[in-house]
C-alpha positions as CSV (number, residue, x, y, z in Angstrom):
1,M,86.6,66.5,120.6
2,K,89.0,69.4,121.2
3,V,91.1,68.4,118.2
4,V,88.1,68.5,115.9
5,E,87.2,72.0,117.3
6,L,90.8,73.1,116.8
7,R,90.8,71.9,113.2
8,K,87.6,73.7,112.4
9,L,88.9,77.1,113.4
10,E,89.6,79.7,110.8
11,Q,90.7,83.3,111.2
12,G,88.3,84.6,108.6
13,G,87.7,88.4,109.0
14,R,88.6,88.4,112.7
15,T,91.5,90.3,114.1
16,M,94.5,88.2,115.0
17,E,94.0,89.0,118.7
18,E,90.5,87.5,118.5
19,F,91.7,84.5,116.6
20,V,94.6,83.9,118.9
21,Y,92.2,84.0,121.9
22,E,89.9,81.5,120.2
23,F,92.8,79.3,119.2
24,K,94.2,79.2,122.7
25,R,90.8,78.3,124.1
26,A,90.4,75.4,121.6
27,A,94.0,74.2,122.0
28,R,93.6,73.6,125.7
29,G,93.0,70.0,126.2
30,S,93.7,69.1,122.5
31,G,96.9,67.2,123.4
32,Y,98.9,69.3,120.9
33,K,102.2,70.7,122.0
34,E,104.6,73.1,120.4
35,R,105.4,71.9,116.8
36,P,102.1,70.3,116.0
37,L,100.3,73.3,117.6
38,V,102.4,75.7,115.5
39,E,101.5,73.8,112.3
40,E,97.8,73.8,113.2
41,F,98.0,77.5,114.0
42,K,99.7,78.3,110.7
43,R,97.2,76.3,108.7
44,E,94.2,78.2,110.2
45,M,95.4,81.8,109.9
46,N,94.9,84.0,106.9
47,G,97.4,83.4,104.1
48,V,98.9,86.9,103.8
49,I,100.2,87.0,107.4
50,R,101.3,83.3,107.2
51,R,103.3,84.0,104.1
52,K,105.0,87.1,105.6
53,L,106.1,85.1,108.6
54,I,107.2,82.1,106.6
55,E,109.3,84.3,104.3
56,A,110.8,86.2,107.3
57,K,114.4,85.8,108.1
58,N,113.7,85.1,111.8
59,Q,110.8,82.8,111.9
60,P,109.1,82.3,115.3
61,S,110.0,79.0,116.9
62,S,107.5,78.6,119.7
63,I,103.8,79.0,119.7
64,K,104.0,82.0,122.0
65,Q,106.4,83.7,119.6
66,W,103.9,83.0,116.8
67,Y,101.1,84.5,118.8
68,R,103.1,87.7,119.4
69,R,104.4,88.1,115.9
70,V,101.1,87.5,114.1
71,T,99.3,89.9,116.5
72,T,101.9,92.6,115.8
73,L,101.8,92.0,112.1
74,D,98.0,92.1,112.0
75,R,97.9,95.3,114.1
76,N,100.4,97.0,111.8
77,W,98.6,95.9,108.7
78,R,95.2,97.1,109.9
79,E,96.8,100.5,111.0
80,C,98.3,100.9,107.5
81,K,95.0,100.1,105.9
82,R,93.2,102.7,108.1
83,K,95.9,105.3,107.2
84,K,95.5,104.6,103.5
85,E,91.7,105.0,103.7
86,R,92.1,108.3,105.7
87,L,94.6,109.6,103.1
88,K,92.3,108.6,100.3
89,G,89.3,110.3,101.9
90,K,91.4,113.4,102.5
91,K,92.6,113.6,98.9
92,E,89.1,113.2,97.7
93,Q,87.9,116.0,99.9
94,E,90.8,118.2,98.9
95,G,90.2,117.4,95.2
96,G,86.6,118.5,95.6
97,A,87.6,121.7,97.5
98,L,90.3,122.4,94.8
99,K,87.8,122.2,92.0
100,Q,85.4,124.6,93.9
101,E,88.3,127.0,94.5
102,Q,89.3,126.8,90.8
103,R,85.8,127.7,89.8
104,Q,85.8,130.8,92.0
105,I,89.2,131.9,90.6
106,L,88.3,131.7,87.0
107,P,87.7,135.1,85.4
108,Q,84.2,136.2,84.6
109,P,83.3,135.8,81.0
110,L,83.8,139.0,78.9
111,V,80.7,140.8,77.8
112,W,81.0,142.6,74.6
113,Q,79.6,146.1,74.6
114,R,79.2,148.5,71.8
115,R,81.8,151.2,71.8
116,Q,80.3,154.5,72.6
117,I,81.4,157.3,70.4
118,P,82.3,160.4,72.4
119,P,80.3,163.5,71.5
120,Q,82.0,166.1,69.4
């Protein structure tokens, strides 16, 4: 029963911390140890993080190392994503303010007036 529960897990939109917690809970009593547990864990996590770790020079060897590395990668990825969104929002705000400032700086349109002839 625990093996079935373990195999049904997917990270989905959850943070890696949430997923690791759920995976550990499901892994207890499944009978899986180290290598099979690592393989099951890799299969169930999101592809981007899995690829990054598989392509890494120093791949984690134990399940605990996998937990630590994926959690760190996930945190860093989410932080970078938040920073990009903040910068994008800031640039959009600055762009709007800049356009408003430019409108204020533009000279007033010239109004043509008849030239008055001075009295003689």
